[in-house]
N, C-alpha and C positions, 0 to 999 in steps of 0.2 A: 504494500500500500504506500502511495506517495501523496502527501498533502501539498497542494500548490495554491498560492495566492496570485491572481492575475489582475493586473490593472491595465485596461485597454482605454487609451485616450484617443479620441478622434473628433473631427469636426470640420468646419469650413471657415475660411477667412474670406471676407467679401471686399472687393476693390472699392465699392461704395456701399453705404449701409443698406441692408436688406430691410424692407418695410414689414415683411412677414415671411415665415417659413413653416413648412409642414413636413414632418420627418418620421421615419421608422428606423428603429435600431434593432438589429439581431446580433447581440453581443454577449448575452448571458448563457452560460452552459446550462444543461438540464440533466437531471438525474436519469440514469439508464443503467444497463446491466454492468458496465465497466467503470462507472463513476458515480459518486455521491456528492451532490452540491450542498455545502454547508451554509454558505452565505452568497447572496447575489443581489446587487442593487445597481441602479443607473441614476446618475446625477447629471443635470444639464446646466449650462450657463449660456444665456440667461436662464433663470430658474423657471420651470414649467410645472404643470400638473399632468403628468403622463397617464395614459391608460395602457393596460396590458391585455394581451390575448395570445392564443396559440394559433399559428397559421395552419394552412391546409396540411402541412407535413409535420405539425406538432412542435414547431420551433417557437419559443417564447419571443414575442414582439413587444417592444416598448414604443408606443406611438405618442407624439407630442407636437404641439404647435407653439410658435413664438409670434405674437401679434404686435410686438413693439419693434421699432427700428433697432438693428443690431449690426455691428461690424464683424462680429465673430460668433459662431455657434460652437460650443464645446460640449462633448458628451464623454463622460467617464463611467465605464462599467467596471465594477470591482466584484470579484468573486473568489470564493475559497472552495476548492474541489479536492476530494479524495479520489485518486485514480487507482485502478486495480489491474492486475493481469487479466488479459482477455479470457473469458470463460471457455471451457472446452466446447468444441464445436459439435453440434448434433449431426444426425444422419444427413448425407448429401443426396439431393434428388438426382434421378436420372434425367436425361435430356427430354424424354417424352413426358415425364412428370412435371418438369419445368414448364413445358408448353401448356399443360393443363392448368398449372398454378397461375400462369399469366392470363389465361382465358377467364379465370374465376375471381381474380383479385385486381381491383383498380390500382392499389398501391404498387403491385408488381408490374402490371401492364403499362402504366404510364412511364415507368423507367426503362421501357424498351424503345420509346419514341425519341428519335433524334431531335435536337433543337438546333437553332441557327448556330449556336456556339459550339456544338459537338459534332455537327454533320461531317462525316469523314470524306476524304478524297479517295480516289481509286486505289492508291497504294495502301492507305490505311485499311480499307476494306479487304484487300487481298491478304494483308498480314493477319488480320483478325480471323478470316476464314481458314487460313493455313494453320493458325494456332488451334482453332477448334478441331480441325481435321487430325492434328497430330496428338491430341490428348483425349482420352476417353471421358474423363470427368469434368464437370463444370468448374470446380475449384482449380483444377490443374490448368485448364485452358485460360481461366481468368487470371491466375497468377502469372502465367506465361505472357499474356498480353501486357500486364502491368510491368513486367520486367523488360519486355521489348521496348516499351515507351520510355521507361526510366533509364535504361542503358543507352538509348539513342539520343535522348534530349539532355541538354545542359541547362542548369538553372542559371539564368542571366537576366538581370534587370535591364530595361531600356529597349529590348528587342520588340516587345509587344506593348499594347495598351490595355486599358480596362475593358474595351469593347472588342478586343481581338478574339478570333475564333480558332478552332482546331485547325482549320485549313490555312490559317495564317501562321500558326506556330509550328506545325509539323514540318513544312519545307525548310524552315530555318533551323529545325532541330534545337530550338532554344526558347526559353520563356521563363516565367515564374510558375509557382505551384498551381495557380489558377489555370494556366495554359496546359501544363502537364496533365492536370486532372481532366480538362476538356478533351484532350487528345485520347486519353485512356478511356473515358466514357464513350467517345465515338467509336472506338474499336471494340469495346466490350459489347455495346449495343449492336454493332454490325455483325458480331458473332452470335447474336441471339441471346445474350446474357443481360438480364435487367440490371441496370447500374445507376447509382445516384451520386451526386456531388455532396461532399461533406465539408462543412466549414467548422473550424475550431482553432485551437491554439497548439503550439508546439514549443516545449522547452528545448533549447538547443543542445543541452548536455544530457547524455544518456544516464549519467550518475551524478546529478547535481548536489552541491554542498548545501546542507541545511543552513538557512538564514541568509544566503547570498542572493541578492537581486541581480538578475541579468536581463539583457534585452532579448525578449522573446519574439515570436512571430504570430501574426494572424495567418493561419495555415489552411491548406485544402488537401483533401485526399479523396478516395473513392470507396464505395461499398458496392458489392454485387450480391444478388440473391441466388442461393442454391439450396433453399430450404429454410435458411435464415440469412439475414444481412451480415456479410462478412467484409471487413475492411482491410485495405492495404494502402500504404503511402508510396506511390510510384516515384515521387520526387526524390525520396531518400532510400528507395528500394528496401523498405522494412515493413514488417507487420506492425499493426497498431499496438502501441504499448503504453506504459504509465506516463510517458512524456507527452502523449497526445490527449488533448482535452476537447471533447465533442460539444459543439454548439447546436448544429442543426443540419438538415439536408434539404436538397431540392433537385430539380432536373439539371440545373447548371448554376453558375455564379449569380445570375440575375435573380434567382429565387431566394438567395440566402446572403446577399451582400450585407456587410455589417451595418452600414448607414446609408440611407438614401432618402431623398426628399426633393421638394421643389421650393423655390423662394421667389418673392416679388422684389424686384430691384433692377437697376440699370447696369450694374457692373458685373464682372466675372467673379467666379469663386474658385478657391484653391483648397484642396483637401489636405489635412495633416493627420498623421497616424503615429502612435507609439504604443508598444506593448511591453510591460515589465512583468516578469514572472519571478516569484520567490518560492523556494521550497521551504515549507514550514516544518515538516518532519518526514 
């Protein structure tokens, strides 16, 4: 068991004051089989009276509006989470059973549908189909696809933007975790494997020191369905472990972006982000 405190600061600076803004934050972890959330809160500046709800995929959402002029919007999400080793996996479905599961479950079926961000090019589809043909089991094929992508692509900032797609990132063989996840999702779905985008946090050290605060990351990885949802981090070529903190899922980044909104004003806006993670025990 690892206990982590995560402080995620983000927001917008406006070139000229925004007269109003309407925003949604998806920045707080939620309790699930491999983590227990002990504390979770969101604070905004200017101060607001947020409302909370769970979206279609169960992700906690903090919605708020600022109706007075402001030059900066700051959102700070603070959480304390106990993470655990991934539980033992249950029985794996056969391919024919997976097809029946997708036909009977919306949660599974919608994660087979490509989005604009994940739609694969011809080479990606060929590699995906080859991986499926070379492996009997769903998990083996999915892991192979994750490794194909993770080994081929280099993590590099500045190559892509927030609106880049898998078709943009794959030819460059580079991008950030968002891009690597989108490419992986496109190939998993091309192979007939339901797969979803996971947003969360990652402690950069495999064995962090207690009490030391480090610069962490808002991170992305993937999960596929083979009887249960099973995760893998293709950016780092590792199974999901105690350093990963789960926030939520969606079809792609657009469903689970940490902060999004609209504002009224005449100037441009600039996003700022920082994540600090401390191991408490």
